[in-house]
C-alpha positions as CSV (number, residue, x, y, z in Angstrom):
1,M,159.5,151.8,157.2
2,R,159.4,148.7,159.1
3,V,159.6,145.3,157.4
4,L,157.3,143.8,160.0
5,M,154.4,146.2,159.1
6,L,155.0,145.6,155.4
7,G,154.6,141.9,156.1
8,L,151.5,142.4,158.0
9,L,149.9,144.6,155.4
10,G,151.0,142.1,152.6
11,L,151.9,144.6,149.9
12,A,151.6,143.0,146.4
13,V,154.1,144.1,143.7
14,L,151.8,144.0,140.6
15,T,154.5,143.5,138.0
16,G,154.0,140.0,136.9
17,C,156.0,138.5,139.7
18,G,153.0,138.3,142.0
19,A,149.1,138.1,141.8
20,A,146.8,141.0,142.4
21,P,145.6,141.3,146.0
22,T,143.3,138.4,146.7
23,P,141.5,138.9,150.0
24,T,139.0,136.5,151.2
25,A,136.4,136.1,153.9
26,D,135.7,132.8,155.7
27,N,132.1,132.7,154.6
28,G,133.0,133.7,150.9
29,G,131.1,136.9,151.3
30,A,131.6,140.5,150.2
31,T,135.4,140.4,150.2
32,V,135.7,137.5,147.8
33,D,133.0,139.1,145.6
34,K,135.2,142.3,145.3
35,V,138.2,140.2,144.4
36,R,136.2,138.4,141.7
37,E,134.8,141.6,140.3
38,R,138.3,143.1,140.2
39,E,139.6,140.1,138.5
40,T,136.6,140.1,136.0
41,I,137.2,143.8,135.1
42,T,141.0,143.2,134.7
43,A,140.2,140.3,132.2
44,T,137.8,142.3,130.2
45,C,140.1,145.2,130.0
46,M,143.0,143.0,128.9
47,K,140.8,141.3,126.2
48,Q,139.8,144.7,124.9
49,K,143.4,145.6,124.5
50,G,144.3,142.3,122.9
51,F,145.8,140.3,125.7
52,S,144.6,137.1,127.4
53,Y,144.0,137.1,131.1
54,T,142.6,134.3,133.5
55,P,140.7,135.7,136.5
56,S,142.1,134.2,139.7
57,V,140.6,134.2,143.1
58,S,142.7,132.5,145.8
59,R,141.9,131.9,149.4
60,P,145.0,132.6,151.6
61,K,144.9,130.9,155.0
62,K,143.6,133.1,157.7
63,S,145.2,132.8,161.2
64,D,142.8,132.0,164.1
65,A,145.4,132.7,166.8
66,N,145.1,135.6,169.1
67,P,148.6,137.3,169.1
68,A,147.6,139.0,172.4
69,D,146.7,135.7,174.1
70,Y,149.3,135.4,177.0
71,A,149.1,131.5,177.2
72,V,149.5,131.2,173.5
73,M,152.4,133.6,173.5
74,K,154.1,131.9,176.2
75,A,153.7,128.4,174.6
76,D,155.1,129.8,171.4
77,R,158.0,131.5,173.0
78,S,158.9,128.6,175.1
79,K,159.6,126.7,171.9
80,N,160.5,129.4,169.4
81,G,161.8,132.4,171.3
82,F,161.4,135.4,169.1
83,G,161.4,133.2,166.1
84,V,164.9,133.9,164.9
85,F,167.0,130.7,165.7
86,S,163.9,128.5,165.7
87,A,163.7,129.0,162.1
88,V,167.1,127.2,161.7
89,V,166.4,124.5,164.5
90,Y,162.9,123.9,163.3
91,P,162.8,124.7,159.6
92,K,159.3,124.8,158.1
93,P,158.5,124.0,154.5
94,P,157.7,127.2,152.4
95,E,154.1,127.9,152.2
96,T,152.6,127.1,148.8
97,Q,149.9,128.9,146.9
98,A,148.1,127.9,143.7
99,P,150.1,129.3,140.9
100,D,148.9,132.4,139.2
101,P,147.4,131.0,135.9
102,N,148.8,134.1,134.1
103,Q,152.4,133.4,135.0
104,A,152.7,130.8,132.2
105,T,151.5,133.4,129.7
106,I,154.0,136.1,131.1
107,G,156.8,133.4,131.2
108,S,156.2,132.6,127.5
109,L,156.8,136.2,126.5
110,S,160.1,138.1,126.2
111,G,161.5,141.5,125.4
112,A,159.0,144.2,124.2
113,K,156.0,141.7,124.2
114,R,156.4,141.0,127.8
115,D,156.9,144.6,128.8
116,A,153.7,145.4,126.9
117,Y,151.7,142.6,128.6
118,L,152.9,143.7,132.1
119,K,152.2,147.4,131.4
120,T,148.7,146.7,130.2
121,M,148.0,144.3,132.9
122,N,149.0,146.8,135.6
123,E,146.9,149.6,133.9
124,C,143.9,147.3,133.9
125,R,144.4,146.3,137.7
126,V,144.5,150.1,138.4
127,T,141.3,150.5,136.6
128,A,139.9,147.6,138.6
129,L,141.0,149.0,141.9
130,R,139.5,152.3,141.2
131,Q,136.1,150.9,140.0
132,V,135.8,148.3,142.7
133,D,137.4,149.7,145.7
134,G,137.0,153.4,145.1
135,L,140.8,154.0,145.3
136,K,142.0,157.1,143.8
137,V,145.2,155.7,142.4
138,T,146.8,156.6,139.0
139,S,149.4,153.7,138.7
140,I,150.7,150.7,140.5
141,A,153.5,152.9,141.9
142,D,151.0,155.4,143.3
143,Y,149.0,152.5,144.8
144,Q,152.2,151.3,146.5
145,D,153.1,154.7,147.7
146,Q,149.7,155.2,149.2
147,M,150.0,152.0,151.0
148,S,153.4,152.9,152.4
149,T,152.0,156.2,153.7
150,E,149.2,154.2,155.3
151,I,151.8,152.0,157.1
152,E,153.7,155.1,158.3
153,N,150.5,156.5,159.6
154,I,149.8,153.2,161.6
155,D,153.4,153.6,163.0
156,K,152.7,157.1,164.1
157,V,149.3,156.1,165.9
158,L,150.9,153.2,167.7
159,D,153.9,155.2,168.9
160,G,151.7,158.2,169.9
161,D,149.1,156.1,171.6
162,P,148.8,157.4,175.3
163,K,148.0,154.0,176.8
164,L,150.8,152.3,175.0
165,L,153.2,155.0,176.0
166,E,152.2,154.6,179.6
167,L,152.6,150.9,179.5
168,A,155.9,151.1,177.5
169,A,157.7,152.9,180.5
170,P,157.5,150.1,183.1
171,F,158.1,147.5,180.3
172,T,161.3,149.2,179.5
173,E,162.5,149.5,183.0
174,C,161.7,145.9,183.6
175,L,163.8,144.8,180.6
176,K,166.7,146.9,181.6
177,S,166.5,145.5,185.3
178,K,166.8,142.0,183.7
179,G,169.9,142.9,181.8
180,E,168.0,143.1,178.4
181,R,169.2,145.6,175.7
182,V,166.8,148.4,175.0
183,T,167.6,151.1,172.4
184,S,164.2,152.8,172.3
185,A,161.1,152.9,174.6
186,K,158.8,153.7,171.7
187,P,155.9,151.0,171.4
188,I,156.8,149.9,167.9
189,A,160.6,149.4,168.9
190,L,159.6,147.5,172.0
191,S,157.4,145.2,170.0
192,V,160.2,144.1,167.6
193,R,163.1,144.5,169.9
194,G,163.7,141.0,170.6
195,M,163.7,140.0,167.0
196,E,166.2,142.7,166.1
197,V,168.5,141.8,169.0
198,W,168.6,138.1,168.2
199,G,168.5,138.8,164.4
200,E,171.9,140.6,164.9
201,Q,173.2,137.6,166.8
202,A,172.2,135.4,163.9
203,D,173.8,137.7,161.5
204,Q,177.0,137.5,163.6
205,L,177.0,133.8,163.6
206,G,176.8,133.4,159.8
207,K,175.0,134.3,156.7
208,A,171.4,133.1,156.4
209,G,171.4,129.5,155.0
210,T,174.9,128.7,156.4
211,V,174.1,128.0,160.1
212,T,173.2,124.5,160.9
213,A,170.5,123.3,163.4
214,E,173.2,121.9,165.7
215,A,175.1,125.3,165.8
216,A,171.9,127.3,166.3
217,R,170.5,125.1,169.1
218,P,172.3,126.6,172.1
219,Y,171.7,130.1,170.8
220,L,167.9,129.1,170.7
221,A,168.0,128.2,174.2
222,K,169.4,131.6,175.3
223,E,166.9,133.3,172.9
224,I,164.0,131.4,174.5
225,K,165.0,132.7,178.0
226,S,165.3,136.2,176.6
227,A,161.9,135.9,175.0
228,L,160.3,134.6,178.1
229,V,161.6,137.6,180.2
230,D,160.4,139.9,177.5
231,L,157.0,138.5,177.8
232,E,156.8,138.7,181.5
233,C,157.9,142.2,181.4
234,G,155.7,143.2,178.6
235,K,152.6,141.2,179.5
236,D,150.3,144.2,180.0
237,F,151.9,146.2,177.0
238,Y,151.3,143.3,174.6
239,A,147.8,142.9,175.8
240,A,147.1,146.4,174.7
241,F,149.5,146.7,171.7
242,F,148.6,143.8,169.6
243,P,144.7,144.3,169.5
244,L,145.3,147.9,168.4
245,Q,148.0,146.9,166.0
246,K,145.7,144.3,164.4
247,R,142.7,146.6,164.2
248,L,144.7,149.4,162.4
249,T,146.4,147.0,160.2
250,N,143.1,145.1,159.1
251,E,141.5,148.5,158.4
252,A,144.5,149.2,156.1
253,R,144.3,145.8,154.4
254,V,140.7,146.0,153.7
255,K,141.0,149.5,152.4
256,Y,143.7,148.3,149.9
257,G,142.1,145.2,148.9
258,F,143.7,142.5,151.2
259,Q,142.4,139.9,153.5
260,E,141.9,140.6,157.1
261,R,144.1,138.8,159.7
């Protein structure tokens, strides 16, 4: 299963290390209402079982950028390449979100009390997911398994799409003619090819966190050239791939209680 798709779907591990799915709509509409309803049900369920729980409805930032916009992609790749060495040369501060108000409660518990709290919280969240979203889930593990299957299905649709397969062939030939390494002509593999190739280069240079910006800068220059070649060769492919990927992913996100992107 691909890490990229996991990131896009935003799987949440409901074990006390992360909050429940908290999707939002820009206008604060139906999606936020569902989150609020799930949190209220969870809090009520927890109270009935003798535990305190504070409902939490966050508003994650929603990206307005169109990933299929050629001009936007070119500008980004001209600075960041595939995003591998640019992360070292132009480090970004970690994104911060409002802390889950229940983390303090969880952190104050230990041993059997903590285990009981987390077990009950997850049971209550499953109840909320079933009541509000109509999901036929029996446990958090089942919830995650269903999302994993959904991701695999998205992969199959993308790799089997006739138009993408048609566009993948000339994309692949163009890359090879430019001296770029291609290990697979499948749509998904082509979409992440550059990140994987340059990710391997970064791994060879040093472990994550040990490479300096000065050492990474010449590699970034080469990565940028490669990324621009990739974009020119795959211009038509990306124009078809990203909209389909976004639509399928957003359908899955909404189905499992996450924000559209």
